[in-house]
C-alpha positions as CSV (number, residue, x, y, z in Angstrom):
1,M,0.0,0.0,0.0
2,E,1.5,3.3,-1.1
3,S,-0.6,5.7,0.9
4,V,0.6,6.6,4.4
5,T,-1.7,5.4,7.3
6,T,-3.5,8.2,9.1
7,T,-4.8,6.1,11.9
8,I,-5.0,2.6,13.1
9,Q,-7.6,2.2,15.8
10,C,-8.6,-0.8,18.0
11,M,-12.4,-1.2,17.8
12,G,-12.6,-3.7,20.6
13,I,-11.7,-7.2,21.8
14,K,-14.2,-10.0,21.6
15,D,-14.5,-13.8,22.1
16,S,-14.3,-16.2,19.2
17,C,-14.4,-20.0,19.0
18,N,-11.0,-21.5,18.9
19,K,-10.4,-23.0,15.5
20,K,-8.6,-26.0,17.1
21,K,-11.3,-26.6,19.7
22,I,-14.5,-26.3,17.7
23,F,-16.2,-29.3,19.2
24,Q,-15.0,-28.7,22.7
25,G,-16.5,-25.2,22.6
26,G,-13.1,-23.6,23.4
27,K,-12.9,-19.8,23.3
28,S,-10.1,-17.4,22.1
29,K,-10.1,-13.7,21.8
30,I,-9.7,-11.6,18.7
31,I,-8.8,-7.9,18.3
32,E,-10.8,-5.7,15.9
33,F,-9.1,-2.9,14.0
34,Q,-10.0,-0.1,11.7
35,V,-7.4,1.5,9.4
36,K,-7.8,4.8,7.5
37,Y,-5.5,6.3,4.9
38,E,-4.5,9.9,4.3
39,N,-6.1,11.5,1.3
40,S,-8.3,8.5,0.7
41,D,-11.8,7.4,1.5
42,E,-10.6,3.8,1.9
43,V,-11.3,2.2,5.3
44,L,-10.2,-1.3,6.3
45,N,-11.9,-3.2,9.0
46,F,-10.3,-6.5,10.0
47,Q,-9.8,-8.9,12.9
48,T,-6.5,-10.4,14.2
49,T,-5.0,-12.4,17.0
50,Q,-2.6,-12.0,19.8
51,S,0.1,-14.0,18.0
52,A,-0.2,-11.8,14.9
53,I,0.2,-8.7,17.1
54,N,3.3,-10.1,18.7
55,K,4.7,-11.1,15.4
56,L,4.3,-7.5,14.2
57,I,6.1,-6.2,17.3
58,S,9.0,-8.6,16.7
59,E,9.3,-7.8,13.0
60,L,9.1,-4.0,13.6
61,K,12.0,-4.3,16.1
62,K,14.1,-6.2,13.5
63,E,13.3,-3.8,10.7
64,I,13.6,-0.4,12.4
65,Y,16.7,0.3,14.4
66,S,16.2,1.5,17.9
67,I,12.5,1.7,17.6
68,N,10.7,2.5,20.9
69,L,7.4,0.7,21.2
70,P,5.0,1.1,24.2
71,I,4.8,-2.7,24.6
72,S,7.2,-5.5,24.0
73,N,4.9,-8.4,24.4
74,Y,1.1,-8.3,24.1
75,S,-1.3,-10.5,26.1
76,V,-5.0,-10.4,25.0
77,T,-6.0,-11.9,28.4
78,S,-4.3,-9.2,30.4
79,S,-6.4,-6.8,32.5
80,S,-4.7,-4.0,30.5
81,A,-5.1,-5.6,27.1
82,L,-7.3,-2.9,25.7
83,Q,-5.1,-0.1,27.1
84,D,-2.0,-1.8,25.8
85,I,-3.3,-2.2,22.2
86,N,-4.6,1.4,22.2
87,L,-1.1,2.6,23.2
88,L,0.4,0.5,20.3
89,C,-2.1,2.0,17.8
90,Q,-1.3,5.5,19.0
91,C,2.4,4.9,18.5
92,I,1.9,3.5,15.0
93,S,-0.5,6.3,14.0
94,S,2.0,9.0,15.1
95,T,5.1,7.4,13.6
96,P,5.4,7.6,9.8
97,K,8.5,5.4,9.8
98,I,6.4,2.5,11.2
99,Q,3.5,3.2,8.8
100,R,5.9,2.9,5.8
101,S,7.7,-0.1,7.2
102,L,7.5,-3.4,5.3
103,S,6.5,-5.2,8.5
104,F,3.5,-3.0,9.0
105,V,2.4,-3.0,5.4
106,N,2.6,-6.8,5.3
107,F,0.6,-7.0,8.5
108,I,-2.2,-4.9,7.2
109,E,-2.3,-6.7,3.9
110,T,-2.2,-10.2,5.4
111,E,-4.8,-9.6,8.2
112,N,-7.2,-7.7,5.9
113,N,-6.9,-10.5,3.3
114,L,-7.7,-13.1,6.0
115,T,-10.8,-11.2,7.0
116,V,-11.9,-10.6,3.4
117,S,-11.3,-14.3,2.6
118,S,-13.5,-15.3,5.5
119,T,-16.4,-13.3,4.1
120,F,-15.7,-14.8,0.7
121,I,-16.0,-18.3,2.0
122,F,-19.3,-17.5,3.6
123,D,-20.7,-16.2,0.3
124,F,-19.1,-19.1,-1.7
125,I,-20.9,-21.7,0.5
126,K,-24.1,-19.8,0.6
127,N,-24.5,-19.5,-3.2
128,S,-24.5,-23.3,-3.9
129,D,-26.7,-26.0,-5.2
130,I,-26.8,-27.7,-1.7
131,S,-24.8,-27.6,1.5
132,G,-24.7,-29.3,4.8
133,V,-22.6,-31.0,7.4
134,L,-22.1,-34.7,6.5
135,L,-20.0,-37.5,7.8
136,K,-17.7,-38.5,4.9
137,T,-16.0,-42.0,4.8
138,K,-13.7,-43.0,2.0
139,N,-13.5,-46.5,0.6
140,N,-15.2,-47.9,3.8
141,N,-12.1,-47.1,5.9
142,K,-13.3,-45.9,9.3
143,R,-10.0,-44.0,9.8
144,T,-11.1,-41.7,7.0
145,K,-14.4,-40.8,8.6
146,K,-14.6,-37.0,8.9
147,E,-17.3,-34.5,9.6
148,R,-17.2,-32.0,6.7
149,L,-19.2,-29.1,5.5
150,C,-20.1,-30.4,2.0
151,V,-21.1,-28.0,-0.8
152,I,-22.0,-28.6,-4.5
153,K,-21.1,-25.7,-6.7
154,Y,-21.9,-25.1,-10.4
155,S,-23.8,-28.5,-10.6
156,R,-20.4,-30.0,-11.3
157,V,-18.1,-29.9,-8.2
158,L,-18.4,-31.3,-4.7
159,Y,-16.3,-29.2,-2.2
160,Y,-15.8,-30.2,1.4
161,F,-14.6,-27.8,4.1
162,S,-13.3,-28.3,7.6
163,E,-16.0,-28.9,10.3
164,T,-18.5,-26.3,11.4
165,G,-18.8,-25.4,15.0
166,G,-21.7,-27.8,15.7
167,G,-25.3,-26.8,15.4
168,S,-27.6,-27.4,12.6
169,S,-26.2,-29.1,9.6
170,T,-27.9,-26.7,7.3
171,D,-27.0,-23.6,9.2
172,I,-24.4,-22.0,7.0
173,N,-25.1,-18.5,8.4
174,S,-23.0,-19.2,11.4
175,T,-19.9,-17.0,11.8
176,E,-17.9,-20.2,12.1
177,V,-18.5,-21.0,8.5
178,K,-16.2,-18.0,7.7
179,K,-13.3,-19.7,9.3
180,K,-13.4,-22.9,7.2
181,R,-10.7,-24.1,4.8
182,C,-11.3,-26.1,1.7
183,K,-10.3,-29.7,2.4
184,G,-10.8,-31.1,-1.1
185,L,-13.0,-31.3,-4.1
186,K,-14.5,-34.0,-6.3
187,F,-15.8,-33.7,-9.8
188,L,-19.3,-35.2,-10.3
189,D,-18.5,-36.1,-13.9
190,D,-18.9,-39.9,-14.4
191,C,-20.0,-40.2,-10.7
192,K,-23.1,-42.2,-9.7
193,I,-25.1,-43.0,-6.6
194,T,-24.5,-46.7,-6.1
195,E,-26.4,-47.2,-2.8
196,K,-28.9,-45.3,-0.6
197,G,-30.1,-46.2,2.8
198,E,-31.7,-44.5,5.8
199,N,-29.6,-41.4,6.5
200,Y,-26.7,-42.3,4.1
201,F,-25.8,-42.6,0.5
202,Q,-22.8,-44.0,-1.4
203,L,-21.1,-42.1,-4.2
204,K,-18.7,-43.8,-6.7
205,T,-16.3,-41.6,-8.6
206,S,-14.8,-42.0,-12.1
207,N,-11.6,-43.5,-10.7
208,N,-13.5,-46.1,-8.7
209,E,-13.2,-44.5,-5.3
210,T,-16.3,-44.8,-3.1
211,Y,-17.5,-42.3,-0.5
212,V,-20.2,-42.9,2.0
213,F,-22.0,-39.7,3.3
214,T,-24.1,-39.9,6.4
215,T,-26.7,-37.2,6.9
216,P,-28.5,-36.1,10.1
217,T,-32.0,-37.0,8.7
218,N,-33.4,-39.2,5.9
219,D,-35.1,-36.1,4.4
220,E,-31.7,-34.4,4.0
221,C,-30.3,-37.6,2.5
222,D,-33.1,-37.5,-0.1
223,R,-32.3,-33.9,-0.9
224,W,-28.6,-34.7,-1.5
225,V,-29.4,-37.7,-3.7
226,T,-31.9,-35.8,-5.7
227,T,-29.4,-32.9,-6.2
228,I,-26.5,-35.1,-7.2
229,N,-28.7,-37.0,-9.7
230,N,-29.9,-33.6,-11.1
231,C,-26.2,-32.6,-11.4
232,I,-25.3,-35.8,-13.3
233,D,-28.2,-35.1,-15.7
234,Y,-26.9,-31.5,-16.2
235,I,-23.4,-32.8,-16.9
236,T,-24.8,-35.2,-19.5
237,K,-26.7,-32.4,-21.3
238,S,-23.5,-30.2,-21.2
239,T,-21.5,-32.9,-23.0
240,Y,-21.0,-31.9,-26.6
241,R,-18.2,-30.7,-28.9
242,V,-17.6,-27.0,-29.6
243,S,-15.4,-24.7,-31.5
244,G,-14.4,-22.1,-28.9
245,Q,-11.8,-20.3,-27.0
246,V,-11.3,-19.5,-23.3
247,Q,-9.4,-16.3,-22.4
248,G,-8.6,-14.8,-19.1
249,T,-6.2,-13.5,-16.5
250,V,-4.7,-15.0,-13.4
251,V,-5.0,-11.8,-11.3
252,K,-3.7,-12.7,-7.8
253,S,-3.8,-15.0,-4.8
254,R,-4.1,-14.3,-1.1
255,N,-3.3,-16.0,2.2
256,L,-1.2,-18.8,0.6
257,A,0.6,-21.3,2.8
258,A,4.2,-20.6,3.7
259,K,6.5,-23.2,2.2
260,D,9.9,-21.7,2.8
261,L,12.0,-21.2,6.0
262,N,11.6,-17.4,5.7
263,G,7.9,-17.8,6.2
264,K,7.2,-16.9,2.6
265,S,6.7,-18.8,-0.7
266,D,7.7,-18.4,-4.3
267,P,4.4,-19.1,-6.0
268,F,3.6,-19.6,-9.7
269,V,0.5,-20.9,-11.5
270,I,0.1,-23.5,-14.2
271,I,-3.2,-23.2,-16.1
272,K,-4.4,-26.2,-18.1
273,A,-7.2,-26.9,-20.5
274,E,-7.5,-29.9,-22.7
275,Q,-4.0,-30.6,-24.0
276,Q,-2.8,-27.0,-23.5
277,Q,-1.1,-25.3,-20.6
278,H,0.5,-22.0,-19.6
279,R,2.9,-21.2,-16.8
280,T,2.9,-17.8,-15.1
281,Q,5.9,-16.0,-13.9
282,T,7.1,-16.8,-10.3
283,I,6.4,-14.1,-7.7
284,Y,9.2,-14.5,-5.1
285,K,8.8,-14.2,-1.3
286,S,5.1,-13.6,-1.2
287,L,2.0,-15.1,0.3
288,N,-0.3,-12.6,-1.5
289,P,1.2,-12.6,-5.1
290,Q,0.0,-10.3,-7.9
291,F,0.3,-12.2,-11.2
292,N,-1.8,-10.3,-13.7
293,E,-0.9,-12.7,-16.4
294,A,-3.1,-13.5,-19.4
295,F,-3.8,-16.9,-20.8
296,H,-5.9,-18.3,-23.7
297,F,-6.8,-21.8,-24.9
298,D,-8.7,-23.3,-27.8
299,I,-11.6,-25.4,-26.6
300,T,-13.3,-28.4,-28.3
301,K,-15.2,-30.0,-25.3
302,H,-18.0,-27.9,-23.6
303,Q,-18.0,-30.3,-20.6
304,G,-14.4,-29.6,-19.8
305,Y,-12.6,-27.6,-17.2
306,V,-9.9,-25.0,-16.9
307,Y,-7.5,-26.1,-14.2
308,F,-5.3,-23.8,-12.1
309,F,-2.5,-25.4,-10.1
310,V,-0.5,-23.2,-7.7
311,W,3.0,-24.3,-6.9
312,D,6.0,-23.0,-4.9
313,E,9.2,-22.8,-6.9
314,D,12.2,-24.6,-5.4
315,K,15.6,-24.4,-7.1
316,F,16.9,-27.6,-5.5
317,K,13.9,-29.9,-5.6
318,T,10.5,-30.5,-7.1
319,A,8.1,-27.6,-6.7
320,D,5.8,-27.8,-3.7
321,F,2.0,-28.1,-4.3
322,M,0.1,-25.1,-3.0
323,G,-3.5,-25.8,-4.1
324,E,-5.7,-26.2,-7.2
325,V,-9.0,-24.9,-8.5
326,A,-11.1,-26.0,-11.5
327,V,-13.5,-23.8,-13.5
328,P,-16.2,-25.7,-15.4
329,L,-16.6,-24.2,-18.9
330,S,-20.4,-24.8,-18.7
331,L,-20.5,-22.3,-15.7
332,L,-19.3,-19.5,-17.9
333,P,-21.6,-17.1,-19.8
334,P,-22.1,-18.3,-23.4
335,N,-21.9,-14.8,-24.9
336,G,-18.2,-14.2,-24.0
337,S,-18.9,-11.9,-21.1
338,E,-16.0,-11.7,-18.7
339,I,-16.6,-12.7,-15.1
340,S,-14.4,-12.5,-12.1
341,L,-14.1,-15.5,-9.7
342,W,-12.6,-15.8,-6.3
343,L,-12.1,-19.5,-5.7
344,P,-10.8,-21.4,-2.6
345,L,-7.6,-23.4,-3.2
346,S,-8.1,-27.1,-2.7
347,P,-5.6,-29.8,-1.5
348,R,-5.2,-33.1,-3.4
349,N,-5.0,-35.1,-0.2
350,S,-4.9,-34.8,3.6
351,K,-1.1,-34.4,3.6
352,D,-1.1,-31.2,1.5
353,K,-0.6,-28.0,3.4
354,V,-3.0,-25.7,1.4
355,S,-4.6,-22.4,2.3
356,G,-5.8,-19.3,0.5
357,D,-7.8,-18.2,-2.6
358,I,-7.2,-17.2,-6.2
359,L,-8.8,-14.5,-8.3
360,I,-9.4,-15.3,-11.9
361,K,-11.0,-13.2,-14.7
362,I,-12.3,-15.4,-17.5
363,R,-14.4,-15.4,-20.6
364,Y,-15.6,-18.2,-23.0
365,F,-16.6,-18.0,-26.6
366,F,-17.9,-21.0,-28.4
367,S,-20.3,-22.4,-31.0
368,P,-21.7,-26.0,-31.0
369,D,-19.8,-28.3,-33.3
370,Q,-21.1,-31.4,-35.1
371,I,-22.2,-34.0,-32.5
372,E,-20.6,-37.1,-34.1
373,V,-17.3,-37.4,-36.0
374,S,-17.9,-38.7,-39.5
375,P,-15.7,-41.6,-40.6
376,T,-14.6,-39.5,-43.5
377,S,-13.7,-36.4,-41.4
378,I,-10.1,-35.4,-41.1
379,Y,-10.6,-33.9,-37.6
380,G,-11.4,-36.2,-34.8
381,N,-10.4,-39.4,-36.4
382,S,-7.1,-41.3,-35.8
383,L,-4.3,-41.2,-38.3
384,E,-4.8,-44.9,-39.0
385,A,-8.6,-44.3,-39.7
386,I,-7.8,-41.4,-42.0
387,V,-5.3,-43.5,-44.0
388,K,-7.7,-46.4,-44.2
389,N,-11.0,-44.5,-44.9
390,R,-9.5,-41.7,-47.1
391,P,-6.4,-43.0,-48.9
392,E,-7.1,-40.7,-51.8
393,I,-6.3,-37.6,-49.6
394,C,-3.1,-39.1,-48.1
395,K,0.5,-39.1,-49.3
396,N,3.0,-41.5,-47.6
397,Q,0.2,-42.3,-45.1
398,V,0.1,-38.7,-44.1
399,P,-3.1,-36.5,-44.7
400,N,-2.4,-34.1,-47.6
401,I,-3.7,-31.2,-45.5
402,L,-0.7,-31.4,-43.2
403,Y,1.6,-30.9,-46.2
404,Q,-0.6,-27.9,-47.3
405,F,-0.5,-26.4,-43.8
406,I,3.3,-26.6,-43.6
407,E,3.8,-25.2,-47.1
408,F,1.7,-22.2,-46.1
409,F,3.5,-21.7,-42.7
410,E,6.9,-21.9,-44.3
411,Q,5.9,-18.7,-46.2
412,H,5.4,-17.0,-42.8
413,L,8.3,-18.3,-40.7
414,N,9.0,-14.7,-39.5
415,E,5.4,-14.3,-38.1
416,E,5.8,-13.3,-34.5
417,G,4.2,-15.7,-32.1
418,L,3.4,-18.4,-34.8
419,F,1.4,-21.1,-33.0
420,R,1.5,-19.1,-29.7
421,I,-0.8,-16.2,-30.5
422,C,-4.5,-17.1,-30.4
423,G,-6.4,-17.1,-33.7
424,N,-10.1,-16.2,-34.2
425,S,-12.3,-19.1,-33.1
426,T,-14.9,-18.4,-35.8
427,E,-12.2,-18.6,-38.5
428,I,-10.7,-21.7,-36.9
429,K,-14.1,-23.4,-37.1
430,F,-14.5,-22.4,-40.7
431,I,-11.1,-23.7,-41.6
432,K,-11.9,-27.0,-39.8
433,N,-15.1,-27.5,-41.7
434,Q,-13.4,-26.6,-44.9
435,V,-10.7,-29.2,-44.3
436,N,-13.3,-31.9,-43.5
437,T,-15.2,-31.2,-46.7
438,D,-12.6,-30.1,-49.3
439,T,-9.5,-31.9,-50.6
440,Q,-7.8,-28.6,-51.4
441,I,-8.2,-25.4,-49.4
442,T,-7.3,-21.8,-50.2
443,F,-5.1,-20.1,-47.6
444,N,-5.6,-16.5,-46.6
445,P,-2.2,-14.8,-45.7
446,S,-4.0,-12.4,-43.4
447,S,-5.3,-15.2,-41.1
448,V,-2.0,-17.0,-40.3
449,H,-2.9,-17.4,-36.6
450,A,-6.3,-18.9,-37.4
451,Y,-4.6,-21.5,-39.6
452,A,-2.1,-22.1,-36.9
453,G,-5.0,-22.7,-34.5
454,A,-6.6,-25.1,-36.9
455,F,-3.2,-27.0,-37.3
456,K,-2.9,-27.3,-33.5
457,L,-6.5,-28.4,-33.2
458,F,-5.9,-31.3,-35.6
459,F,-3.3,-32.8,-33.2
460,R,-5.4,-32.1,-30.1
461,E,-8.4,-33.9,-31.6
462,L,-6.5,-37.1,-32.5
463,P,-8.1,-39.9,-30.5
464,E,-4.6,-41.5,-30.3
465,P,-1.8,-38.9,-29.8
466,L,1.2,-38.7,-32.1
467,F,3.4,-40.2,-29.3
468,T,1.0,-43.1,-28.5
469,F,-0.8,-43.8,-25.3
470,N,1.0,-47.1,-24.7
471,Q,4.4,-45.3,-24.7
472,Y,3.4,-42.5,-22.3
473,D,4.7,-44.3,-19.2
474,N,7.9,-45.4,-21.0
475,L,8.7,-41.8,-22.2
476,I,7.9,-40.3,-18.8
477,N,10.1,-42.9,-16.9
478,L,12.9,-42.2,-19.4
479,A,12.7,-38.5,-18.8
480,K,12.7,-39.0,-15.0
481,K,16.1,-40.7,-15.2
482,S,17.6,-38.4,-17.7
483,T,16.6,-38.4,-21.3
484,E,19.0,-40.3,-23.5
485,L,18.8,-40.3,-27.3
486,Q,19.2,-44.0,-28.1
487,P,16.5,-45.3,-25.7
488,L,14.2,-42.5,-27.0
489,I,14.8,-43.5,-30.6
490,E,13.9,-47.1,-29.7
491,I,10.6,-46.0,-28.2
492,I,9.8,-43.8,-31.2
493,K,10.5,-46.8,-33.6
494,T,7.5,-48.5,-32.0
495,F,5.1,-45.9,-33.2
496,P,2.7,-46.9,-36.1
497,I,4.1,-46.1,-39.5
498,C,1.6,-43.3,-40.1
499,H,2.7,-41.6,-36.8
500,L,6.3,-41.9,-37.8
501,N,5.7,-40.4,-41.2
502,V,3.9,-37.4,-39.7
503,L,6.8,-37.0,-37.3
504,K,9.2,-37.1,-40.3
505,L,7.2,-34.3,-41.8
506,L,7.0,-32.2,-38.6
507,L,10.5,-32.3,-37.3
508,P,12.2,-30.5,-40.2
509,F,9.4,-27.9,-40.2
510,F,9.8,-27.2,-36.5
511,G,13.6,-26.9,-37.1
512,K,12.9,-24.1,-39.6
513,I,10.6,-22.3,-37.1
514,A,13.3,-22.5,-34.3
515,A,15.9,-21.3,-36.8
516,N,13.9,-18.1,-37.2
517,S,13.1,-17.6,-33.5
518,K,14.7,-14.2,-33.4
519,S,11.8,-12.9,-35.5
520,N,9.0,-15.3,-34.6
521,L,10.0,-15.7,-30.9
522,M,9.3,-19.5,-31.1
523,N,12.3,-21.6,-30.2
524,H,12.3,-25.3,-29.4
525,S,11.2,-24.6,-25.8
526,N,8.2,-22.5,-26.9
527,L,7.2,-25.1,-29.5
528,S,7.4,-27.9,-26.9
529,I,5.0,-25.9,-24.6
530,V,2.5,-25.5,-27.5
531,F,2.7,-29.0,-29.0
532,G,4.1,-31.2,-26.2
533,P,0.8,-31.7,-24.3
534,S,-1.1,-32.7,-27.4
535,F,1.7,-34.9,-28.8
536,L,2.2,-36.8,-25.5
537,R,-0.7,-37.3,-23.2
538,V,-2.2,-39.8,-20.8
539,K,-5.7,-41.3,-21.3
540,D,-6.8,-40.1,-17.8
541,E,-5.6,-36.5,-17.7
542,S,-7.2,-35.8,-14.2
543,H,-4.3,-37.3,-12.3
544,V,-1.3,-35.7,-14.1
545,N,1.0,-34.0,-11.6
546,L,3.3,-31.0,-12.1
547,M,6.4,-33.2,-12.6
548,E,4.7,-35.0,-15.5
549,M,3.5,-31.8,-17.0
550,I,7.1,-30.5,-17.1
551,L,8.5,-33.8,-18.3
552,V,6.0,-33.9,-21.3
553,N,7.4,-30.5,-22.4
554,D,11.0,-31.6,-21.8
555,I,10.5,-34.7,-23.9
556,A,9.0,-32.7,-26.8
557,K,11.8,-30.2,-26.5
558,F,14.5,-33.0,-26.5
559,V,12.9,-34.5,-29.6
560,F,12.8,-31.2,-31.5
561,E,16.3,-30.3,-30.5
562,N,17.7,-33.7,-31.7
563,S,15.5,-34.1,-34.7
564,Q,18.3,-34.6,-37.2
565,Q,19.8,-37.6,-35.3
566,I,16.3,-39.0,-34.7
567,L,15.3,-38.7,-38.4
568,K,18.5,-40.5,-39.5
569,S,17.5,-43.4,-37.2
570,I,13.8,-43.9,-38.0
């Protein structure tokens, strides 16, 4: 905050349920503050704790030499607690050096964010399909039985939060709801209710996990089962192909978990949709990072999600997981209107230390595509099927259109951001339809990025990726050890002949693009980020971790960089 604080005032001290003693009814005290700024109408109201006050005092002493504070250690239970905190506020309000200090600025930012985040959680839970406190048991293991505040959002995602402070299972208006942390999420896609009894139901997920949820009453159980079945129907109706794009900005995060010894983290975000991904810059030494980084992806499946994975960068080991969120595309306005979403970060399992929220701005443009892929279509069929069903449009078991695309792109090798800059979704759909119906297409030089988008789309829509499914694990395991050329070549040799012939066409072309990277800004690394996730992917993409995401790009980059040796051997 750039403005200098005019006043910080204690508004009172009050009791609050101890987060660690919810069910025992334990009480702790919180201090309420109001902060006003000079030459500004902004007023901040937030709550904090004794430990946060003492941390501020300690950090101020370290940052400001020979500072004289009225108290050295604050006790909220002391008989002079209110007097002591008022003296500290008066000292801060009358000392500009303290007001400008990093310690105080960080204190205000952190504590205000925590208060705002608490209000956000209340609204997030309130605006849901259904919510309530349920007993959750995973895979019939009694040790996993937990009482959770469960919430279904967007008719797609089941969230569960840490326990409420007792009371009615449907009472989400309690102030204790505001203190909850997200403990996990499950996608309702491909889920089904496999059993229902009195006061309980069993949910089976797409990866064959089972969860038993126990409700306080049978009526509430009926409401949950009805809601989940309605959600499953909604998901089925939302399952269709589209030609579209999703665009947005990762704005910022707040209240992230500290992963480093200095009490901070070095967060970055990986955004993923279908077989595309984008990595933001790393914001060093921050728990409230401002990213303000744009992303865009082409979309073919309306039922899909845009995933956001927050990680802590570590120079000496694998990045630490800091949380994830998923935005269902079907949630977004169909007219391309931009919406802003604060979303709670979710852990993958009980061992993950995750906290905080993320702010995303996002918009989605799409038009419905044909429902079924015709056997004669170029898009959406495997390379083997195209060669078998349409031999007249193939050369060397490679669709002629790929030769035509590459011939066109080679006339535009100096185009900045070739394959990186997003093309117009309407033009991409037109090109796709043209390719599916005509044996020869006419290229428009003013629409290079639209043709690049159609070219990328061809590989994303292949049912069997260029680097085949059955070699995914072998390639990932090879990259984990350290990628060596000869073992890689032996794996590539196992690809079907039509896959090999496409690779023989692509590698020299990618070499030409990289050779002109000074003008087009697309080196081997950039090309691997664009094409790696569609060339090499796993059948079940919901369980890909960060390491595998990075290794996929590393493998593609290694193939592109060593294309000459590979081509000589295959």
